[in-house]
C-alpha positions, 0 to 999 in steps of 0.5 A: 248241725241241726238244733235239738228239739224242743220237748213239746208243752206239758197240756196243763189239764192232764198235769192237774188230773196228775197231780189229784190222783197222786194226791189222792192215792193212799199211804201204803199201798192202793187199799188205804190205810196203814200197811206193814209195819207201820200198822203193826206199830200203831197198834202196838202203840195204842194196844196198853190204853186199849187194854186199860179202857176195856178192863176198867172202863168197857167192862164195868159198863157192860156188868153194871147194864146187866146187873141193872136187868137183875135183883141183885142184892150183892150176897151172891155171884151177880152172874150165876143167878138164882135168889138174890140175882134172878134175872128180872128184864126192864124191871128195875126200869119200868119201876122208875117210870110206870109203878106207882111207889117210893122208888119212881116217887123218889127218883122223879124228885132227884131227877127235878131237883138236878134239873133245876139244879142245871139250869141254874149252874151251867149258864151261871158257870159260863158266863162267869168263867168267860167274864173272867177270863175276858177279864184276866186276858186284858192287856190292862190288867196288871198282874194277870198271873195272880188272878188267874191263880186266885180264880183257879184256886177254888178249883183244885181245892178239895171239894168235901173241905170246901163244903165243909166250910159252907156249911158254917158259913151258911148256917143260922148263925153263920157269917152270911146271916151275920152279913143279912142282919147288918142290912135288916134282913133276917136269913134263912135257916138254909139247910133246913129250908126246903122251900122252892124259889119258883113256888116263892115267887108264885106265893109272893103274886097269891098263886099257892097250888092251883087246880092245873098244878094238880095235874100228875107227870110220872107220878109227881104233880105238876106244882111239884116239878115247877117247884124251883131249887129249893132254899138249901140247893141254892146254896150248893148252886153257889159253892159249885158256881164258884168252884168251876168257874176258874177250870172254865176259866182256863179253857175260854183263856186258851181259847181267846189267846189263841183268836188272831190279833188281826181280827180285833183290829179290823174289829177296832178299826170298823169302830165296833164296841166292846159289846159288838166285838165280843158278840159278832166276833169273839163268841162265834170264833171261840165256839169250839171251847164253848161247846167244850165248857158247856158239855162238861158242865152239862156231864158234871153237874148231872153227876153231882155227889160229893156236895150232897154227900156232905151238905145234907145227904138229900135233906131237907125233904128230899129236895138237894137229893140228886140222881147220883146220890140216889144210885149210891144211897140205893145200891150201898144203902138198901143193898138194891144193886140192880135199882141202882145200877139202872139210875145210873143208866137212866142218868147216861141216856138223860146226859147223852140226849141233852148233849146232843141237843146242845150240840145241835144248838150251837151249830150253824144253821147251814151246817145242822143235821137232825138230832139223831139220824142223817138228813134224808138223803145222806150218804151213809 
């Protein structure tokens, strides 16, 4: 009896090509994507959120964009045209950047105030949140749950209530000035002092509004742009850093607890110090969380409103004014809704541009692309 013939050996190259072709074949047919019941079920599940976002987000944004192109005063239908709602094009925007007047002067002052506010708050709250996260995440610390709750508690407390408390603490007869008097320092009248910190430093070295400071930029002198945050704004900076660092601390804790233990052990075996491990190992691995914290901090600081509303409404001399509060004041105080909406969209563009730049800075050099657009020759 003849023995059965064995099957011919499979060609490894043919098997590999077959596996690649099978893996790359899209589900649900050759056209790719979901088909039939799966696609309909997916759209059914996401449709409520699409409707909600469209009704309460997309449509109001489009309506606000239209209002920013009109002189609507709130007394008539903004889409009806005619007196009180005439289409004026980009006039509200040009008034903010080109036309000399109180509107541009006030808006540029609010932008300058917020620039210094962001420059101080975002790095401070990020460093403080990361430091608290490293402290709470340390294994040698006892009662970590207690400290985590204590550090997070200011973040869930009403900002209006905390702002009111700060008004008493930083008053001329408050606790802060009382402690300063103990060490022989006469504290300032915090909420009426409009002097900028950078101006105070210049004055300390004998520089007071030099000739080069008279250069005008967008209707505001360079000396005024370089004023720095006022003494009154410093109180708001302290308040915001203290109340926001707890939330960002939790984000950093989640990122730190997700790091593989083996990496810490390998760094310890290599003899890395705590600072070396933080700089070369921890920070690169928690870069997504760092980008999230910086982005949320950037967006939140450019939209600051409630602390400004409670702690002076822009006083003293407009040094605590923010674009968000100015937009509110222009719309609901002066009934210039078109101008107020234009201010809001300018702030939106500023946030988008700064976020793109921030993302570019935090990206590895080998993976960087131009801040806006694509690399030359990149596929569409």
